[in-house]
LOKOL-78317 format. One record per residue: x, y, z of N, C-alpha, C, CB in turn; residue in three letters. Coordinates in steps of 0.2 Angstrom, whole numbers, padded with zeros to 4 digits, always signed. Glycine has a CB too. Example, Ala and Ser with C-alpha at 12.3 -4.5 7.8 and 13.67 -1.06 7.14 Angstrom:
+0066-0028+0039+0062-0022+0039+0066-0016+0039+0057-0022+0045ALA +0064-0011+0035+0068-0005+0036+0064+0000+0039+0070-0003+0029SER 
% end
This chain:
+0017-0149-0038+0016-0142-0040+0011-0141-0046+0022-0139-0041MET +0007-0137-0047+0005-0137-0054+0007-0133-0058+0000-0135-0054THR +0007-0132-0065+0009-0128-0071+0009-0120-0068+0003-0130-0077SER +0004-0118-0065+0002-0112-0064+0008-0110-0058-0006-0111-0062ALA +0008-0114-0054+0014-0113-0048+0020-0112-0050+0014-0119-0045THR +0022-0117-0054+0028-0117-0056+0030-0111-0061+0029-0123-0060ASN +0025-0108-0065+0027-0103-0069+0026-0096-0064+0022-0103-0074ARG +0022-0096-0060+0022-0090-0055+0029-0091-0051+0016-0091-0049ARG +0031-0095-0049+0038-0096-0046+0043-0094-0050+0041-0102-0045ASN +0044-0094-0057+0048-0092-0061+0048-0085-0062+0047-0094-0066VAL +0042-0082-0063+0040-0076-0065+0041-0072-0058+0032-0075-0068LEU +0041-0075-0052+0041-0071-0045+0050-0069-0047+0038-0076-0036LEU +0055-0074-0046+0061-0074-0047+0063-0068-0052+0063-0080-0049LYS +0060-0067-0057+0062-0064-0063+0060-0056-0061+0058-0067-0069GLU +0054-0056-0057+0052-0049-0055+0057-0047-0049+0044-0048-0053LEU +0058-0052-0046+0061-0050-0039+0067-0053-0038+0055-0052-0033PHE +0072-0052-0041+0079-0056-0041+0081-0055-0034+0085-0052-0046PRO +0080-0051-0030+0083-0050-0024+0078-0052-0017+0086-0043-0023ARG +0074-0056-0020+0068-0057-0015+0062-0052-0016+0072-0057-0008GLY +0057-0055-0013+0051-0050-0013+0051-0047-0007+0045-0054-0014ILE +0051-0041-0008+0051-0036-0001+0046-0037+0003+0051-0029-0003PRO +0047-0039+0010+0042-0040+0017+0037-0033+0016+0047-0039+0026GLY +0041-0029+0016+0037-0021+0018+0036-0017+0012+0041-0017+0023LEU +0029-0017+0012+0028-0013+0006+0025-0007+0009+0024-0017+0000TRP +0024+0000+0004+0020+0005+0006+0015+0008+0001+0025+0011+0008CYS +0010+0009+0003+0005+0014-0002+0006+0020-0002-0002+0014+0001PRO +0010+0022-0008+0013+0028-0009+0008+0034-0007+0016+0029-0015LEU +0010+0038-0002+0006+0043-0003+0007+0050-0008+0007+0045+0002LEU +0003+0052-0009+0004+0058-0016+0002+0065-0014-0003+0056-0024THR +0009+0067-0015+0010+0075-0012+0009+0080-0018+0019+0076-0009HIS +0004+0085-0015+0002+0090-0020+0004+0098-0018-0006+0091-0019PHE +0006+0101-0024+0007+0109-0022+0002+0113-0023+0012+0112-0024LYS -0003+0111-0026-0012+0114-0027-0014+0108-0030-0014+0121-0033SER -0021+0109-0031-0025+0104-0034-0023+0101-0039-0030+0105-0034ALA -0022+0094-0038-0020+0089-0044-0014+0092-0046-0026+0089-0050ARG -0009+0096-0044-0003+0097-0047+0003+0094-0042-0001+0103-0048GLN +0006+0089-0044+0011+0085-0039+0017+0089-0038+0014+0077-0043TYR +0020+0088-0032+0023+0092-0029+0031+0086-0029+0019+0094-0020ASP +0034+0087-0036+0040+0083-0037+0044+0083-0031+0045+0085-0042ALA +0047+0089-0029+0051+0088-0022+0049+0084-0016+0053+0095-0019GLU +0043+0085-0015+0041+0082-0009+0041+0074-0010+0033+0084-0008ARG +0039+0073-0017+0039+0065-0017+0045+0062-0018+0034+0064-0022ILE +0051+0066-0022+0057+0064-0019+0060+0063-0013+0061+0068-0022ARG +0059+0068-0010+0061+0068-0003+0057+0062+0003+0060+0074-0001GLY +0052+0061+0001+0048+0054+0003+0050+0049+0003+0042+0053-0001HIS +0052+0047-0005+0055+0042-0007+0062+0041-0003+0055+0041-0014LEU +0065+0046-0003+0073+0047+0001+0071+0043+0008+0076+0057+0003GLN +0066+0046+0012+0065+0044+0018+0064+0037+0019+0060+0047+0020PHE +0059+0034+0013+0057+0027+0015+0062+0023+0013+0051+0024+0011LEU +0067+0024+0008+0070+0019+0005+0076+0014+0010+0073+0024-0001SER +0077+0017+0015+0081+0012+0019+0077+0007+0022+0084+0015+0024PRO +0070+0007+0022+0066+0004+0025+0061+0000+0020+0064+0009+0029HIS +0059+0003+0015+0054+0000+0010+0058+0000+0003+0047+0006+0009VAL +0056-0008+0001+0060-0009-0007+0053-0008-0012+0064-0018-0008LYS +0047-0008-0009+0042-0010-0013+0036-0005-0012+0040-0016-0013GLY +0035-0002-0017+0028+0004-0017+0025+0002-0022+0029+0014-0019ILE +0017+0005-0018+0011+0004-0023+0009+0011-0024+0004-0002-0020LEU +0009+0014-0031+0007+0021-0031+0001+0022-0035+0013+0025-0035ILE -0004+0027-0034-0011+0027-0035-0016+0022-0031-0012+0025-0042ALA -0013+0020-0026-0017+0015-0021-0022+0021-0019-0013+0011-0014GLY -0027+0017-0014-0032+0020-0010-0028+0027-0005-0034+0013-0004SER -0023+0025-0001-0019+0030+0002-0017+0035-0002-0014+0027+0005THR -0015+0033-0009-0013+0038-0014-0017+0041-0017-0009+0036-0019GLY -0025+0041-0015-0030+0045-0019-0029+0042-0026-0028+0053-0018GLU -0028+0034-0027-0030+0034-0034-0035+0032-0037-0027+0031-0037GLY -0041+0033-0032-0049+0030-0034-0050+0037-0037-0054+0027-0027TRP -0046+0043-0036-0049+0049-0038-0045+0052-0044-0050+0055-0033GLN -0040+0049-0046-0036+0050-0052-0038+0046-0059-0029+0048-0051MET -0037+0051-0063-0038+0049-0069-0032+0044-0074-0038+0055-0072SER -0032+0042-0079-0027+0038-0082-0021+0042-0082-0029+0035-0088ASP -0022+0050-0086-0017+0053-0087-0015+0055-0081-0019+0057-0092ILE -0017+0057-0076-0014+0059-0068-0010+0054-0066-0018+0061-0062GLU -0011+0047-0067-0008+0041-0066-0002+0040-0069-0011+0036-0069ILE -0001+0042-0076+0004+0042-0080+0008+0048-0078+0001+0041-0087HIS +0006+0055-0075+0010+0060-0072+0013+0059-0068+0008+0064-0070ALA +0010+0054-0063+0013+0053-0056+0020+0047-0059+0004+0049-0048LEU +0019+0042-0063+0023+0039-0064+0031+0041-0068+0019+0034-0067LEU +0028+0046-0071+0033+0050-0074+0037+0056-0069+0028+0053-0080ASP +0034+0057-0065+0037+0062-0059+0042+0058-0054+0031+0065-0055THR +0040+0052-0053+0043+0047-0048+0048+0041-0051+0037+0042-0044LEU +0047+0039-0056+0049+0033-0058+0058+0033-0058+0046+0030-0064LEU +0060+0037-0060+0067+0038-0059+0070+0037-0052+0068+0043-0062ASN +0068+0042-0048+0069+0043-0042+0068+0036-0038+0066+0049-0040SER +0063+0032-0039+0061+0025-0035+0067+0021-0039+0053+0021-0037ALA +0069+0021-0045+0074+0017-0047+0080+0018-0044+0076+0018-0053GLN +0082+0024-0043+0088+0026-0040+0089+0025-0033+0088+0032-0041ASP +0083+0023-0027+0083+0021-0023+0082+0013-0020+0081+0024-0021THR +0082+0008-0026+0081+0003-0027+0073-0001-0026+0085+0002-0024GLY +0069+0005-0026+0062+0002-0025+0058-0001-0032+0058+0007-0021MET +0055-0005-0030+0050-0009-0035+0043-0006-0035+0051-0016-0033GLN +0041-0005-0041+0034-0002-0040+0029-0006-0043+0033+0006-0043ILE +0024-0006-0038+0016-0008-0041+0011-0003-0044+0012-0012-0036LEU +0008-0003-0049+0005+0003-0052-0003+0001-0049+0006+0003-0060ILE -0006+0006-0046-0013+0004-0044-0017+0008-0050-0016+0008-0036GLY -0023+0002-0052-0027+0004-0056-0034+0002-0053-0026+0001-0063MET -0036+0006-0049-0043+0005-0045-0049+0009-0048-0042+0008-0037LEU -0054+0004-0052-0057+0005-0055-0064+0002-0053-0054+0005-0061LYS -0070+0005-0055-0076+0002-0052-0079-0005-0056-0082+0008-0051ARG -0075-0006-0063-0077-0011-0067-0072-0015-0071-0081-0008-0071ASN -0072-0021-0073-0067-0023-0078-0066-0019-0083-0068-0030-0080ALA -0071-0016-0087-0070-0014-0093-0064-0008-0092-0076-0012-0095ASP -0065-0004-0087-0063+0001-0085-0055-0001-0083-0067+0004-0079ASP -0054-0005-0078-0048-0009-0076-0044-0010-0084-0050-0016-0071THR -0047-0014-0088-0044-0016-0095-0042-0010-0099-0050-0019-0100ILE -0045-0005-0099-0044+0001-0103-0037+0004-0099-0052+0006-0104ALA -0038+0004-0092-0031+0009-0090-0026+0006-0090-0031+0013-0083GLY -0027-0003-0089-0020-0006-0089-0018-0004-0096-0020-0014-0088ILE -0022-0005-0101-0018-0005-0108-0016+0001-0108-0023-0007-0115ASN -0018+0007-0106-0017+0013-0106-0009+0014-0104-0021+0015-0103ALA -0008+0011-0098-0002+0011-0093+0003+0005-0097-0004+0009-0085ALA +0002+0001-0099+0005-0004-0101+0012-0003-0103+0001-0007-0106ALA +0014+0001-0106+0021+0003-0108+0026+0004-0102+0021+0010-0111SER +0023+0007-0096+0027+0008-0090+0030+0002-0089+0023+0010-0085PHE +0027-0004-0090+0031-0010-0087+0037-0011-0091+0028-0017-0088LEU +0039-0007-0097+0044-0009-0099+0051-0006-0094+0045-0008-0105GLN +0048-0002-0090+0054+0003-0085+0056-0002-0079+0050+0012-0080HIS +0062-0003-0078+0065-0009-0074+0062-0009-0067+0074-0008-0074PRO +0059-0002-0063+0056-0002-0059+0050-0004-0057+0056+0001-0058ALA +0046-0006-0061+0038-0007-0063+0038-0014-0063+0035-0003-0070VAL +0035-0018-0058+0034-0025-0058+0028-0028-0059+0036-0027-0052VAL +0021-0023-0060+0016-0024-0062+0009-0020-0060+0015-0030-0059GLY +0004-0022-0059-0003-0019-0058-0005-0021-0051-0007-0021-0062PHE -0009-0018-0048-0013-0018-0042-0021-0017-0045-0011-0012-0037THR -0026-0023-0044-0033-0020-0046-0037-0023-0040-0037-0023-0055VAL -0043-0020-0040-0048-0024-0036-0054-0027-0040-0052-0019-0032CYS -0057-0030-0036-0063-0032-0040-0068-0027-0041-0067-0038-0035PRO -0073-0028-0046-0079-0025-0048-0082-0022-0041-0083-0029-0052PRO -0085-0016-0043-0090-0014-0036-0096-0016-0037-0090-0006-0035THR -0099-0017-0031-0105-0020-0031-0107-0024-0024-0105-0023-0036GLY -0113-0023-0020-0113-0028-0014-0117-0034-0015-0115-0025-0008GLN -0120-0034-0022-0126-0039-0025-0122-0044-0030-0132-0035-0030ASP -0116-0042-0031-0112-0047-0036-0111-0054-0033-0104-0044-0037LEU -0111-0059-0038-0110-0066-0034-0103-0067-0035-0114-0071-0038SER -0100-0071-0032-0094-0074-0033-0091-0076-0040-0093-0079-0029GLN -0096-0078-0043-0095-0081-0051-0093-0074-0054-0103-0084-0054GLN -0098-0069-0054-0097-0063-0057-0090-0060-0054-0103-0060-0056GLN -0089-0059-0049-0082-0057-0047-0077-0061-0050-0081-0056-0040ILE -0077-0066-0050-0071-0070-0053-0070-0070-0061-0073-0078-0051GLN -0077-0069-0064-0076-0068-0071-0073-0062-0073-0083-0069-0073ASP -0075-0057-0069-0073-0051-0071-0065-0048-0070-0077-0045-0069ASP -0062-0052-0063-0056-0053-0062-0051-0056-0068-0055-0056-0056ILE -0055-0062-0070-0051-0067-0075-0050-0063-0081-0056-0074-0077ALA -0055-0060-0083-0054-0054-0088-0049-0050-0087-0059-0049-0087ARG -0048-0047-0083-0041-0042-0081-0035-0046-0081-0041-0039-0073VAL -0035-0052-0078-0029-0057-0078-0027-0060-0084-0029-0062-0074LEU -0032-0061-0088-0031-0064-0094-0027-0059-0100-0037-0066-0097ASP -0025-0052-0098-0023-0048-0101-0013-0051-0101-0025-0040-0098LEU -0012-0054-0095-0006-0057-0095-0001-0054-0090-0004-0057-0101GLY -0001-0047-0088+0002-0044-0085+0004-0046-0078+0000-0040-0085TRP +0009-0045-0075+0009-0047-0067+0004-0043-0064+0017-0044-0064PRO +0000-0046-0060-0006-0044-0057-0005-0044-0049-0012-0048-0060THR -0008-0039-0044-0008-0041-0037-0016-0039-0036-0003-0038-0032ALA -0020-0044-0033-0027-0043-0030-0028-0040-0024-0030-0050-0028LEU -0033-0035-0024-0032-0031-0018-0040-0032-0015-0031-0022-0021TYR -0040-0033-0010-0047-0037-0006-0048-0029-0002-0046-0045+0000GLN -0053-0024-0004-0055-0019-0002-0062-0017-0001-0051-0015-0005LEU -0067-0022+0003-0073-0021+0005-0075-0013+0007-0074-0025+0009PRO -0069-0011+0010-0073-0003+0011-0076+0000+0006-0069+0002+0014GLN -0072+0000+0000-0073+0001-0006-0078-0002-0011-0067+0001-0008VAL -0076-0007-0012-0081-0011-0017-0086-0015-0014-0076-0017-0021THR -0088-0014-0008-0094-0017-0006-0094-0025-0006-0100-0014-0011GLN -0089-0027-0008-0090-0035-0007-0082-0039-0005-0094-0038-0016ASN -0082-0045-0004-0077-0048-0004-0075-0055-0008-0075-0048+0002GLU -0069-0055-0011-0066-0061-0014-0066-0066-0009-0059-0061-0017MET -0071-0071-0011-0068-0078-0006-0063-0081-0008-0074-0084-0005SER -0061-0086-0001-0056-0088-0003-0055-0094-0008-0054-0090+0002ALA -0060-0097-0009-0061-0101-0014-0059-0098-0021-0066-0102-0013GLU -0062-0093-0022-0061-0087-0029-0056-0086-0029-0064-0081-0029THR -0052-0085-0025-0045-0082-0025-0040-0088-0026-0043-0078-0017VAL -0042-0094-0023-0038-0099-0025-0039-0101-0032-0039-0105-0021THR -0045-0103-0035-0047-0104-0043-0042-0099-0046-0056-0104-0046GLU -0042-0092-0045-0039-0088-0049-0032-0090-0049-0039-0082-0047LEU -0029-0092-0043-0022-0092-0042-0018-0097-0048-0021-0095-0034ALA -0024-0104-0047-0021-0108-0051-0025-0110-0058-0020-0114-0048PHE -0027-0103-0061-0029-0104-0066-0023-0098-0070-0037-0102-0066GLU -0020-0094-0067-0018-0088-0070-0011-0086-0066-0024-0083-0070PHE -0005-0089-0068+0002-0088-0065+0003-0080-0065+0007-0092-0069SER +0001-0077-0069+0003-0068-0068+0000-0066-0062+0000-0063-0074ASN -0005-0068-0058-0007-0069-0052-0003-0068-0048-0010-0073-0052PHE +0001-0062-0043+0007-0063-0041+0008-0062-0034+0010-0060-0044ILE +0002-0059-0031+0001-0055-0024-0006-0053-0022+0005-0049-0024MET -0008-0055-0016-0014-0053-0013-0013-0050-0008-0018-0057-0013PHE -0018-0044-0007-0018-0039-0001-0024-0040+0002-0018-0031-0003LYS -0025-0039+0008-0031-0038+0010-0032-0033+0016-0034-0043+0012ASP -0036-0030+0015-0037-0024+0020-0043-0024+0023-0037-0018+0017THR -0046-0028+0023-0052-0031+0027-0052-0031+0034-0053-0037+0025SER -0048-0033+0037-0047-0034+0044-0050-0040+0045-0050-0029+0047GLY -0052-0044+0041-0056-0050+0042-0051-0058+0041-0062-0050+0037LEU -0047-0056+0035-0042-0060+0034-0045-0067+0033-0037-0059+0040ASP -0051-0068+0030-0053-0074+0027-0049-0078+0023-0058-0073+0024ARG -0046-0075+0018-0043-0079+0013-0037-0081+0016-0042-0075+0005VAL -0032-0077+0021-0026-0080+0023-0027-0086+0027-0022-0075+0027ALA -0033-0083+0031-0035-0090+0037-0038-0096+0036-0038-0088+0042LYS -0038-0095+0029-0042-0101+0025-0037-0107+0026-0043-0099+0017SER -0031-0107+0025-0027-0112+0024-0027-0116+0018-0029-0116+0029GLY -0030-0113+0012-0031-0115+0006-0024-0116+0002-0035-0110+0002LEU -0021-0119-0002-0015-0118-0006-0016-0112-0011-0013-0125-0011ASN -0013-0107-0011-0013-0102-0015-0009-0103-0020-0013-0097-0013LEU -0004-0108-0021+0000-0108-0027+0007-0104-0026-0004-0106-0032GLY +0008-0101-0020+0014-0097-0020+0012-0090-0021+0020-0099-0025GLY +0007-0088-0021+0004-0080-0022+0004-0077-0015-0004-0080-0024VAL +0009-0071-0015+0013-0068-0010+0008-0064-0005+0019-0065-0013TYR +0005-0065+0002+0001-0063+0003+0003-0057+0009-0002-0067+0004LEU +0000-0052+0007+0001-0046+0011-0005-0044+0015+0005-0041+0008VAL -0005-0042+0022-0009-0039+0025-0010-0031+0024-0010-0041+0030ARG -0015-0028+0023-0015-0021+0024-0020-0018+0030-0017-0020+0018GLY -0022-0022+0034-0026-0019+0038-0021-0017+0045-0031-0024+0039SER -0023-0012+0046-0020-0008+0052-0022-0010+0059-0022+0000+0051GLU -0029-0015+0059-0031-0017+0065-0028-0024+0068-0038-0017+0065SER -0029-0025+0074-0027-0030+0077-0018-0033+0077-0032-0035+0073GLY -0018-0027+0077-0010-0026+0079-0005-0030+0071-0009-0033+0088GLY +0001-0032+0072+0006-0031+0066+0010-0038+0068+0011-0024+0067TYR +0013-0039+0073+0019-0044+0074+0015-0051+0074+0024-0042+0081SER +0010-0053+0075+0006-0060+0076+0005-0062+0069+0000-0059+0079GLN +0004-0057+0062+0002-0058+0057+0006-0062+0053+0000-0053+0055TRP +0012-0062+0055+0020-0063+0050+0021-0072+0051+0028-0058+0054LEU +0022-0075+0044+0022-0082+0044+0029-0085+0048+0022-0083+0036LYS +0032-0078+0049+0039-0081+0051+0037-0080+0061+0047-0075+0048THR +0031-0079+0063+0029-0079+0070+0022-0085+0069+0028-0070+0073ARG +0022-0089+0064+0017-0093+0063+0010-0091+0061+0017-0096+0069GLY +0010-0084+0059+0004-0081+0056+0002-0085+0048+0006-0074+0056GLY -0003-0080+0046-0004-0083+0038-0001-0078+0034-0011-0084+0036PRO +0002-0073+0035+0005-0067+0029+0013-0068+0026+0006-0059+0033TYR +0014-0067+0022+0023-0066+0021+0024-0059+0022+0026-0069+0013ASP +0022-0055+0022+0023-0047+0023+0017-0044+0024+0027-0044+0017GLY +0018-0035+0023+0013-0031+0024+0014-0025+0018+0014-0028+0032PHE +0008-0022+0016+0007-0017+0013+0004-0012+0016+0005-0019+0009LEU +0006-0008+0020+0004-0002+0025+0005+0004+0024+0006-0002+0029LEU -0002+0007+0026-0003+0014+0025+0002+0020+0029-0009+0016+0027SER +0003+0015+0035+0007+0018+0039+0015+0017+0038+0005+0015+0046SER +0016+0014+0032+0024+0013+0032+0025+0019+0029+0028+0007+0027ALA +0020+0023+0026+0022+0031+0024+0027+0036+0030+0015+0034+0023ASN +0024+0035+0035+0027+0039+0040+0032+0035+0046+0021+0042+0043ALA +0029+0028+0046+0033+0023+0052+0037+0018+0049+0027+0018+0056LEU +0039+0017+0043+0043+0013+0041+0048+0011+0044+0045+0014+0036ALA +0053+0014+0048+0058+0012+0052+0056+0008+0057+0060+0017+0054SER +0050+0011+0060+0049+0007+0066+0044-0001+0063+0044+0012+0071GLN +0042-0001+0057+0039-0007+0054+0045-0012+0054+0035-0007+0047LEU +0048-0008+0049+0054-0013+0048+0058-0016+0054+0060-0009+0044ALA +0059-0012+0060+0062-0015+0066+0058-0019+0068+0064-0010+0071ALA +0051-0019+0069+0046-0024+0072+0048-0031+0068+0037-0021+0070MET +0048-0031+0059+0049-0036+0056+0055-0039+0058+0049-0034+0048MET +0061-0036+0058+0066-0039+0061+0067-0042+0068+0070-0034+0061ARG +0064-0040+0073+0063-0042+0079+0059-0049+0079+0060-0036+0084LEU +0054-0049+0074+0050-0056+0073+0054-0062+0071+0045-0056+0066VAL +0058-0060+0066+0064-0064+0063+0068-0067+0066+0069-0061+0059ALA +0070-0061+0071+0075-0064+0076+0073-0066+0082+0081-0060+0078ASP +0066-0070+0082+0063-0073+0087+0063-0069+0095+0066-0080+0088ASP +0062-0060+0093+0062-0057+0101+0055-0056+0100+0068-0048+0102GLU +0051-0060+0103+0044-0060+0103+0042-0055+0107+0041-0066+0105GLU +0044-0052+0114+0041-0048+0119+0043-0041+0114+0045-0050+0128LEU +0049-0040+0113+0050-0033+0109+0047-0031+0104+0056-0033+0107ALA +0046-0037+0099+0042-0037+0094+0035-0035+0095+0042-0040+0092ALA +0033-0037+0100+0026-0036+0103+0025-0028+0105+0023-0043+0109VAL +0030-0027+0109+0029-0020+0112+0029-0014+0106+0035-0019+0118GLU +0036-0015+0102+0035-0011+0096+0028-0012+0092+0042-0012+0090LEU +0026-0017+0091+0018-0017+0088+0013-0013+0089+0014-0023+0090SER +0013-0014+0095+0008-0011+0100+0009-0003+0101+0009-0014+0106ARG +0014-0001+0101+0016+0007+0100+0014+0008+0091+0026+0010+0103ARG +0017+0006+0087+0013+0007+0081+0007+0008+0080+0014+0003+0078ILE +0003+0003+0083-0005+0001+0083-0007+0007+0086-0009-0007+0088GLU -0004+0010+0092-0007+0016+0096-0008+0022+0093-0003+0016+0101SER -0002+0023+0089+0000+0029+0085-0005+0031+0079+0007+0028+0081ILE -0005+0024+0075-0011+0024+0071-0017+0025+0072-0011+0020+0068ILE -0021+0021+0077-0027+0021+0080-0029+0029+0080-0026+0018+0087ASN -0024+0033+0085-0025+0040+0085-0025+0045+0080-0021+0042+0087GLU -0021+0043+0075-0021+0047+0070-0028+0045+0065-0014+0047+0065ALA -0030+0039+0066-0036+0040+0062-0042+0042+0066-0036+0033+0059PHE -0042+0043+0072-0046+0046+0077-0045+0052+0073-0044+0046+0085GLU -0040+0056+0073-0039+0064+0071-0042+0065+0064-0031+0066+0072ILE -0039+0059+0059-0042+0060+0052-0050+0059+0053-0038+0052+0046ALA -0054+0055+0056-0061+0053+0057-0065+0062+0057-0063+0047+0065SER -0062+0065+0059-0065+0072+0058-0067+0076+0054-0063+0076+0061SER -0063+0073+0047-0063+0077+0042-0070+0075+0037-0057+0076+0039TYR -0074+0078+0033-0080+0077+0031-0078+0076+0024-0085+0084+0033SER -0073+0077+0021-0069+0076+0015-0064+0071+0015-0067+0081+0013PHE -0063+0068+0009-0055+0064+0010-0057+0057+0011-0050+0067+0016GLY -0051+0055+0010-0049+0046+0012-0045+0046+0019-0045+0042+0006ASN -0049+0044+0024-0045+0044+0030-0038+0040+0030-0048+0041+0036PRO -0038+0036+0026-0030+0033+0025-0026+0037+0023-0028+0029+0020PHE -0028+0042+0019-0023+0047+0015-0021+0052+0020-0026+0051+0008ALA -0028+0055+0025-0028+0060+0029-0024+0059+0034-0034+0061+0032ILE -0025+0052+0038-0020+0050+0044-0013+0051+0043-0022+0043+0047ALA -0012+0048+0038-0003+0047+0034-0002+0053+0033-0002+0043+0027ASN -0005+0059+0028-0002+0065+0027-0001+0069+0034-0006+0069+0023LYS -0005+0068+0038-0004+0071+0045+0003+0069+0047-0009+0068+0050LEU +0004+0062+0048+0010+0059+0052+0015+0061+0047+0009+0052+0054LEU +0014+0061+0039+0020+0060+0035+0024+0068+0037+0018+0058+0026ASP +0018+0074+0036+0021+0081+0038+0024+0082+0042+0018+0085+0038HIS +0023+0078+0049+0027+0081+0053+0035+0076+0053+0024+0081+0060VAL +0036+0070+0050+0041+0067+0048+0044+0070+0044+0039+0062+0045MET +0042+0074+0040+0045+0079+0035+0048+0086+0037+0041+0081+0030ALA +0045+0088+0042+0047+0094+0045+0050+0095+0053+0042+0097+0044TYR +0049+0089+0056+0050+0089+0063+0046+0094+0067+0057+0090+0064GLY +0052+0098+0070+0049+0102+0075+0046+0110+0073+0054+0103+0081VAL +0048+0109+0066+0046+0115+0061+0039+0113+0059+0051+0115+0054GLU +0036+0107+0060+0030+0106+0055+0024+0109+0057+0027+0098+0055ALA +0023+0113+0064+0018+0118+0065+0020+0124+0061+0018+0120+0072GLU +0024+0125+0059+0027+0131+0054+0025+0132+0047+0034+0131+0053LYS +0025+0125+0045+0022+0124+0038+0016+0123+0036+0025+0120+0035GLN +0015+0125+0030+0007+0125+0028+0005+0117+0027+0005+0130+0021VAL -0001+0117+0030-0004+0109+0031-0002+0106+0024-0013+0108+0033PRO -0003+0100+0023-0002+0095+0017-0010+0096+0013-0001+0087+0019PRO -0011+0096+0006-0016+0096+0002-0018+0088+0001-0015+0100-0005LEU -0025+0089+0000-0027+0082-0004-0028+0084-0012-0035+0078+0000LEU -0029+0079-0014-0029+0078-0022-0034+0084-0025-0033+0069-0024ILE -0041+0086-0022-0044+0090-0025-0044+0097-0022-0050+0088-0027ASP -0037+0098-0019-0036+0104-0017-0037+0106-0008-0040+0109-0021GLY -0042+0101-0005-0044+0102+0001-0037+0102+0005-0050+0096+0002ASN -0037+0107+0012-0031+0107+0015-0032+0105+0021-0027+0113+0015ARG -0028+0101+0025-0029+0097+0031-0028+0104+0035-0024+0089+0033LEU -0030+0104+0042-0029+0110+0045-0024+0110+0050-0035+0112+0049ASN -0022+0116+0053-0017+0117+0058-0017+0114+0065-0016+0123+0058GLU -0024+0114+0067-0024+0112+0073-0024+0103+0074-0030+0116+0075GLN -0025+0100+0069-0024+0093+0069-0017+0091+0067-0028+0089+0065ASP -0011+0096+0063-0005+0096+0063-0002+0096+0071-0003+0102+0059VAL -0004+0100+0074-0002+0101+0081-0004+0096+0086-0005+0108+0083ALA -0010+0092+0084-0013+0086+0087-0008+0081+0086-0019+0084+0083ARG -0005+0080+0080-0001+0075+0078+0005+0076+0081+0000+0076+0071THR +0009+0081+0081+0015+0082+0084+0015+0080+0091+0018+0089+0083VAL +0008+0081+0095+0008+0079+0102+0008+0072+0103+0003+0080+0105SER +0004+0070+0098+0005+0062+0098+0011+0059+0097+0001+0060+0093LEU +0015+0061+0092+0020+0058+0090+0026+0059+0096+0022+0061+0083LEU +0026+0065+0099+0030+0067+0104+0028+0063+0111+0029+0074+0104ARG +0022+0060+0113+0019+0055+0119+0021+0049+0117+0010+0055+0120ARG +0024+0047+0110+0024+0040+0110+0032+0039+0108+0018+0038+0105PHE +0036+0046+0110+0044+0047+0108+0045+0044+0101+0049+0043+0115GLU +0042+0046+0098+0043+0045+0088+0044+0052+0084+0036+0040+0084SER +0044+0057+0088+0046+0063+0085+0052+0065+0082+0046+0068+0089MET +0052+0066+0076+0059+0067+0074+0060+0075+0075+0061+0064+0065PRO +0066+0077+0077+0070+0084+0078+0070+0087+0071+0079+0083+0082THR +0073+0084+0067+0074+0087+0060+0071+0082+0057+0081+0087+0058ILE +0066+0085+0053+0061+0082+0047+0066+0081+0041+0052+0087+0044GLY +0065+0075+0037+0067+0073+0031+0069+0077+0027+0064+0070+0029TYR +0062+0084+0026+0063+0088+0019+0069+0095+0022+0055+0091+0016MET +0070+0094+0030+0076+0098+0032+0081+0095+0032+0075+0101+0038ASN +0084+0091+0031+0089+0088+0032+0095+0090+0026+0087+0079+0032GLU 
% end
């Protein structure tokens, strides 16, 4: 093993003494008005997730992090840190910026939060631009990693308009031991499928396409775990599917995987009708709203996005119908327990 791999292994054991969580959730951000956090809903959501999820990404794409200022990210951390620690969750801070300069400035401004025992590092994306060369991408990410903080890299071509190649990711892994995790939401999975040695970087899949159970290393796939927006509402199902995979219950794992995928596909179809907002946030806010209020969901005011746009009542009703059809509808929601 290289020295970077050895140092990474030591760092991962320090950060995750109970082992790295296999299921991570890019946490939704709940609002009571535009850009004003709903602390009660956030705490309730964390309690709902905690039996199944022990790793969360805050201010990620699903959490509307691209629209947040550094001050808003800090306020969100202040709102949820202690609740997350009480539930045993570990936190990656999303620092989703368009270029290395802004990413570095944001990390420096938030670095003090790494003193909190629940926080394990930052998540960053490549610089934005479809014409960037791999060398430019690598150089910019290297500047961020050179800060020395534990960092996860996020492959998100839907926003950045580019992809880190497997070779780029490998070179970064063997130069920077603080590069601890790689998340791929592209749906193409080129890095994980490359077979290149990433020196112990923990690989998580973020794409909701192509099923779930087949992607885990425990079933011969290329990923160590998942970081999925669907975990906001379907964490118990995803965790159960992962246990079935680990127990070699292949048929049951595949059946549950297909059910989860069907729910998510239809939720994204509902979300696609909106001319505003992030479809990951919209689809999962609708699902989470039903999980929060159960049979009372249609009587509650629909959820808000960060800018104050509210989702509509008809789509809450469609989501209730969807979850009933797949026998995943709670009678009593987690906010009513």
